[in-house]
C-alpha positions in Angstrom: 0.0 0.0 0.0 1.5 3.3 -1.1 0.1 6.8 -0.8 -1.3 6.8 -4.3 -1.8 3.1 -5.2 -2.0 -0.6 -4.2 0.4 -3.0 -5.8 -0.4 -6.7 -5.8 0.8 -10.1 -7.1 -1.1 -13.3 -7.5 1.1 -16.4 -7.2 0.2 -20.0 -7.8 2.0 -22.8 -5.9 2.8 -26.4 -6.8 4.5 -29.4 -5.1 7.8 -28.5 -3.4 6.8 -24.8 -3.5 7.3 -24.5 -7.2 5.8 -21.1 -7.9 3.9 -19.6 -10.8 3.5 -15.9 -11.3 -0.1 -15.3 -12.5 -0.7 -11.5 -12.3 1.2 -8.4 -11.2 -0.9 -5.3 -11.1 -1.6 -1.8 -9.7 -4.7 -0.2 -8.4 -4.2 3.5 -8.7 -5.9 5.8 -6.1 -5.6 7.2 -2.6 -6.0 4.2 -0.2 -7.9 6.6 2.1 -10.7 6.3 -0.4 -13.1 3.4 -0.4 -13.1 2.8 -4.2 -9.5 1.6 -4.0 -10.4 -1.2 -1.6 -13.6 -2.0 -3.5 -11.5 -2.7 -6.6 -9.1 -4.9 -4.5 -12.2 -6.8 -3.2 -13.1 -7.6 -6.8 -9.6 -8.8 -7.6 -9.5 -11.1 -4.6 -13.0 -12.5 -5.3 -12.2 -13.5 -8.9 -11.7 -17.0 -10.1 -8.6 -17.6 -12.1 -8.4 -20.2 -14.9 -6.0 -22.8 -15.9 -5.4 -23.4 -19.6 -7.8 -26.3 -19.5 -10.6 -24.0 -18.2 -10.6 -25.2 -14.6 -11.0 -22.2 -12.3 -9.5 -21.7 -8.9 -9.8 -19.0 -6.1 -7.3 -17.3 -4.0 -6.4 -19.2 -0.8 -4.9 -16.4 1.3 -4.0 -12.7 1.1 -1.3 -10.8 3.0 -1.5 -7.0 3.2 1.4 -5.1 4.7 0.0 -2.8 7.4 3.3 -1.0 8.2 2.8 2.1 5.9 0.8 5.3 6.2 -2.6 3.6 5.9 -2.5 1.1 8.8 -6.1 2.0 9.9 -7.4 1.4 6.4 -5.7 -2.0 6.2 -7.0 -3.0 9.6 -10.6 -2.0 8.7 -10.3 -4.0 5.4 -9.1 -7.2 6.9 -11.2 -7.1 10.0 -14.4 -8.3 8.3 -12.5 -10.6 5.8 -10.5 -12.9 8.0 -13.0 -15.7 7.0 -11.6 -15.3 3.5 -8.1 -15.7 4.9 -7.2 -12.0 4.2 -4.7 -11.0 6.9 -2.6 -8.0 7.9 1.1 -8.5 8.2 4.1 -6.4 9.3 7.6 -7.0 8.0 10.4 -7.5 10.6 14.1 -7.6 9.8 16.8 -9.7 11.4 17.2 -13.5 11.8 13.8 -15.0 12.4 11.3 -17.4 10.8 9.3 -16.2 7.8 6.0 -16.3 9.7 5.5 -15.9 13.4 2.3 -16.7 15.4 -0.3 -13.9 15.0 -1.2 -11.4 17.7 -4.4 -9.6 18.2 -2.8 -7.1 20.6 -3.3 -4.1 18.2 -5.8 -1.3 17.7 -7.9 -3.2 15.3 -7.9 -6.5 17.3 -7.1 -8.2 14.0 -4.8 -11.2 13.5 -1.5 -9.5 12.7 1.3 -11.7 11.5 5.0 -10.7 11.8 7.0 -11.6 8.7 10.7 -12.3 8.7 11.5 -10.5 5.5 15.2 -11.1 5.5 14.8 -14.9 5.6 12.2 -14.6 2.9 14.6 -12.7 0.7 17.3 -15.3 1.2 14.8 -18.0 0.0 13.7 -15.9 -3.0 17.2 -15.2 -4.3 18.2 -18.8 -3.9 15.2 -20.0 -5.8 15.8 -17.5 -8.6 19.0 -19.4 -9.3 17.3 -22.8 -9.7 17.6 -23.8 -13.4 15.7 -27.1 -13.5 11.9 -27.1 -13.3 10.7 -28.7 -10.1 10.7 -27.9 -6.4 11.4 -24.2 -5.7 11.6 -23.3 -9.4 10.0 -19.9 -10.3 7.8 -19.7 -13.4 6.9 -16.2 -14.9 4.5 -15.6 -17.8 5.8 -13.2 -20.4 2.3 -12.6 -22.0 1.2 -9.0 -22.5 -1.0 -7.8 -19.7 0.3 -10.1 -16.9 2.6 -7.4 -15.6 5.8 -9.3 -15.8 7.9 -6.8 -17.7 11.5 -5.6 -17.4 10.6 -3.2 -14.6 9.1 -6.1 -12.6 12.3 -8.1 -12.8 14.4 -5.1 -11.8 12.1 -4.8 -8.8 12.3 -8.5 -8.0 16.1 -8.2 -7.9 16.2 -4.7 -6.4 18.1 -5.5 -3.3 21.5 -7.1 -2.5 23.0 -8.4 0.7 26.0 -6.5 2.0 28.2 -6.8 5.1 28.1 -4.0 7.6 29.8 -3.3 10.9 27.6 -2.6 13.9 29.3 -2.0 17.3 32.3 -3.8 16.0 30.4 -6.9 14.8 30.1 -7.8 11.1 26.5 -8.4 10.0 24.8 -9.0 6.7 21.9 -6.7 5.6 19.7 -6.4 2.6 20.1 -3.0 0.9 18.1 -1.4 -1.9 20.0 -0.8 -5.1 19.9 2.8 -6.1 17.3 3.8 -8.7 15.1 0.7 -8.1 11.8 0.0 -6.4 11.4 -3.1 -4.3 7.6 -3.7 -4.4 7.9 -6.9 -6.6 10.4 -8.4 -4.1 8.3 -7.6 -1.1 5.2 -9.0 -2.8 6.9 -12.3 -3.6 8.0 -12.4 0.1 4.4 -11.9 1.2 3.1 -14.5 -1.2 5.4 -17.1 0.4 4.1 -16.0 3.8 0.5 -16.3 2.7 1.2 -19.9 1.6 2.7 -20.8 4.9 -0.1 -19.1 6.9 -3.0 -20.8 5.1 -1.9 -24.2 3.7 -2.6 -26.8 6.4 -0.2 -29.3 4.8 2.7 -26.9 5.3 2.1 -25.0 8.5 -0.7 -26.2 10.8 0.4 -24.2 13.8 -0.5 -20.9 12.1 -4.2 -21.7 11.7 -6.2 -18.6 12.7 -9.7 -18.7 14.2 -11.9 -17.2 11.5 -14.7 -14.7 12.2 -17.1 -16.6 9.9 -17.3 -20.1 8.4 -14.9 -20.9 5.5 -16.7 -23.9 4.1 -16.9 -22.5 0.5 -13.1 -21.8 0.4 -12.3 -25.3 1.7 -14.2 -26.9 -1.2 -12.1 -25.3 -3.9 -8.7 -25.8 -5.3 -6.9 -22.6 -4.5 -3.6 -20.7 -4.5 -1.8 -18.0 -2.6 -1.3 -14.3 -3.0 0.6 -11.4 -1.5 0.1 -7.6 -1.5 2.6 -4.8 -0.8 1.8 -2.0 1.5 
């Protein structure tokens, strides 16, 4: 969520966390206005087709609440947790990708802490995989999917450097000058969404929903992340 837009990525997942970029897009508008979130609702409620015509729905959504529109994010997710739409907040340092959620916040919503540094380590390792299979990243190059040159510059917009802090050498991720990192953050949040929602991968992060989720459980579904 930026001051003049929402950026989002929809990601499909296969066995061994083989990933499939499906759509990268932008919703232009001030996030303080309701029409922006209404358009996001429409995107999240869509069914997305395979080439054979079979259609699937989104399994889980992560929205970063750490920007200037925290209250709007909280209000949006509060009534949509039954759809597995959750607020997250990125945290640096050495920690797991997903931590147990807390409701100790102004909105009383399930807020997940995301270990963004460990996620970036995973993403950059997987981008180097050359053989299709576990961990491999697929990207469509069709017009209209959003995976253009600017996207890939954003996906690789940071590098790990060694810094000295209080006489101790540490590795930190730093943004490369002239690039934007929304695509990298979004892919990070998509991995977090998968681990939050997929019971075969991460049962301990199950969140008590505010409404039944029987419709979602009947469908074949995939994961998605959104950048704030």
